[in-house]
C-alpha positions as CSV (number, residue, x, y, z in Angstrom):
1,M,47.6,-48.6,57.5
2,R,51.1,-47.5,56.5
3,R,51.7,-50.7,54.5
4,V,48.4,-50.1,52.7
5,A,49.6,-46.6,51.7
6,S,53.0,-47.9,50.7
7,F,51.4,-50.6,48.5
8,F,49.1,-48.2,46.6
9,I,51.4,-45.3,46.1
10,P,53.1,-46.8,43.0
11,L,49.7,-47.9,41.6
12,A,48.4,-44.3,41.9
13,A,51.6,-43.0,40.2
14,V,51.2,-45.5,37.3
15,G,47.5,-44.5,37.0
16,L,48.4,-40.8,36.9
17,G,51.1,-41.4,34.3
18,L,48.8,-43.5,32.1
19,S,45.9,-41.1,32.4
20,A,48.2,-38.2,31.5
21,A,49.5,-40.1,28.5
22,V,46.0,-40.9,27.3
23,H,45.0,-37.3,27.8
24,L,47.9,-35.9,25.8
25,L,47.5,-38.4,23.0
26,S,43.8,-37.7,22.8
27,V,44.4,-33.9,22.9
28,F,46.7,-34.2,19.9
29,G,44.4,-36.7,18.1
30,R,46.7,-39.7,18.3
31,L,44.1,-42.0,19.8
32,G,41.3,-43.4,17.7
33,Q,38.1,-44.8,19.0
34,P,38.2,-45.4,22.8
35,T,38.9,-49.0,23.5
36,T,38.4,-51.2,26.6
37,P,42.0,-51.1,27.9
38,W,41.9,-47.3,28.4
39,F,38.6,-47.5,30.2
40,L,40.2,-49.8,32.7
41,L,41.6,-46.6,34.1
42,H,38.0,-46.0,35.4
43,L,38.3,-49.0,37.6
44,G,41.8,-48.2,38.7
45,V,40.6,-44.9,40.1
46,F,38.5,-46.8,42.6
47,V,41.3,-49.3,43.4
48,V,43.6,-46.4,44.6
49,F,41.1,-43.8,45.7
50,I,39.3,-45.9,48.3
51,P,42.5,-46.7,50.2
52,A,43.5,-43.0,49.9
53,V,40.2,-41.9,51.5
54,L,40.8,-44.4,54.3
55,V,44.3,-42.9,54.9
56,Q,42.9,-39.4,54.7
57,Q,40.3,-40.2,57.3
58,R,43.0,-41.5,59.7
59,L,45.2,-38.3,59.1
60,S,42.2,-36.0,59.7
61,T,40.4,-37.7,62.6
62,G,38.7,-35.1,64.9
63,L,39.4,-32.1,62.8
64,N,37.0,-29.5,61.4
65,P,35.9,-30.3,57.9
66,Q,37.7,-27.2,56.5
67,D,41.0,-28.5,58.0
68,R,40.8,-32.0,56.7
69,W,42.3,-31.5,53.3
70,K,45.3,-29.6,54.8
71,A,45.8,-32.3,57.4
72,S,45.6,-35.0,54.7
73,L,48.5,-33.4,52.7
74,R,50.7,-32.4,55.6
75,G,53.3,-35.0,54.7
76,C,53.6,-33.8,51.1
77,P,56.1,-31.3,49.8
78,P,54.7,-27.7,49.8
79,W,54.1,-27.6,46.1
80,V,51.8,-30.6,46.0
81,P,48.6,-29.0,47.3
82,R,49.0,-26.1,44.8
83,A,49.6,-28.5,42.0
84,L,46.5,-30.4,42.9
85,Q,44.5,-27.1,42.9
86,V,45.8,-26.3,39.4
87,L,45.1,-29.8,38.1
88,G,41.6,-29.6,39.7
89,V,40.8,-26.3,37.9
90,Y,42.1,-27.8,34.7
91,A,40.0,-30.9,35.1
92,L,36.9,-28.7,35.7
93,L,37.7,-26.6,32.6
94,N,38.3,-29.8,30.6
95,F,35.0,-31.2,31.7
96,F,33.1,-28.0,30.5
97,R,35.0,-28.3,27.2
98,F,33.9,-31.9,26.9
99,L,30.3,-31.0,27.5
100,W,30.5,-28.2,25.0
101,V,32.0,-30.4,22.3
102,T,29.8,-33.4,22.8
103,H,26.5,-31.5,23.5
104,G,23.8,-32.6,21.1
105,R,26.0,-35.0,19.3
106,A,24.3,-38.3,18.3
107,P,26.0,-41.5,19.5
108,S,28.3,-42.9,16.8
109,P,27.7,-46.5,15.7
110,G,31.4,-47.4,16.2
111,G,31.4,-46.5,19.9
112,P,32.0,-43.3,21.8
113,P,33.7,-40.5,20.0
114,P,37.5,-39.9,20.6
115,D,36.6,-36.7,22.6
116,V,35.3,-39.0,25.3
117,L,38.8,-40.1,26.2
118,W,39.9,-36.4,26.3
119,G,37.0,-35.7,28.7
120,F,37.5,-38.7,31.0
121,S,41.2,-38.6,31.2
122,G,41.1,-35.1,32.8
123,H,39.2,-36.6,35.6
124,W,41.4,-39.6,35.9
125,M,44.4,-37.4,36.3
126,I,43.0,-35.4,39.2
127,F,41.7,-38.5,41.0
128,Y,45.0,-40.4,40.6
129,A,47.0,-37.4,41.6
130,A,44.8,-36.8,44.7
131,A,45.1,-40.4,45.6
132,W,48.8,-40.4,45.2
133,A,49.2,-37.3,47.3
134,M,47.0,-38.6,50.2
135,L,48.7,-42.0,50.2
136,Y,52.2,-40.4,50.0
137,S,51.4,-38.0,52.9
138,G,49.9,-40.8,54.9
139,E,52.9,-43.0,54.4
140,R,55.3,-40.2,55.5
141,V,53.2,-39.0,58.5
142,M,52.5,-42.5,59.8
143,G,56.3,-43.3,59.4
144,M,57.1,-40.3,61.6
145,E,54.5,-41.3,64.1
146,E,56.3,-44.7,64.4
147,G,59.5,-42.9,65.2
148,E,61.2,-43.3,61.9
149,R,63.9,-40.6,61.4
150,R,63.9,-38.7,58.1
151,C,66.0,-35.9,56.7
152,P,64.3,-32.6,55.6
153,N,63.9,-34.1,52.0
154,G,62.1,-37.2,53.4
155,H,64.8,-39.8,53.0
156,P,64.9,-42.4,55.8
157,V,68.1,-42.1,57.9
158,S,69.8,-44.3,60.5
159,P,69.2,-43.5,64.2
160,S,72.8,-42.3,64.9
161,V,73.6,-40.2,61.8
162,R,73.8,-36.4,61.7
163,Y,73.7,-36.1,57.9
164,C,71.5,-37.9,55.4
165,E,73.3,-40.7,53.5
166,Q,71.4,-39.8,50.3
167,C,71.4,-36.1,50.0
168,G,73.8,-34.8,52.7
169,N,71.2,-32.6,54.5
170,S,71.7,-32.1,58.3
171,V,69.3,-34.3,60.3
172,L,68.2,-32.5,63.5
173,D,65.7,-34.2,65.8
174,E,63.1,-32.0,67.3
175,G,63.9,-31.2,70.9
176,R,67.6,-32.0,70.5
177,G,68.6,-28.4,69.7
178,D,72.4,-27.9,69.3
179,R,73.6,-30.8,71.4
180,D,75.1,-32.4,68.3
181,S,77.2,-29.4,67.6
182,G,78.7,-29.4,71.1
183,R,77.2,-26.1,72.1
184,G,74.1,-27.2,73.9
């Protein structure tokens, strides 16, 4: 399952980036009529979200429903759940804006109006971001369960080092205490 998470993390990140770009371009009126390539982001959501839900289920097995989301994101940096909440509120407000703008509008003969991309891209962003977060968390948590050592910033480290080779942070294993410092 960890390999699945590792495979889909970059896809979710690319989907998030593309959906954010489409959203910004549509907000500023830089996209014309919606075209098929942008709507492939619809399909991409399912490509990354289904594996993310499977990872989420593994991370939250046996927990109360109200604890599942927290357990699913336990491998993420602390700012990620808050960022997802903010993006979720934005997606909801964006959806209401979309309904307000398009309410009662007759379909245009040339295809859907440009506001449609603005509306859909808000949802794409939250789904890609949530998928990325669940997959990222799953990859880290499952790596720790397999005994992989990581520094506090999440970088993988060799079994015998005391400091991370990438960032220099001290690497203390749980239960080791101060043995490395010669005091324990």
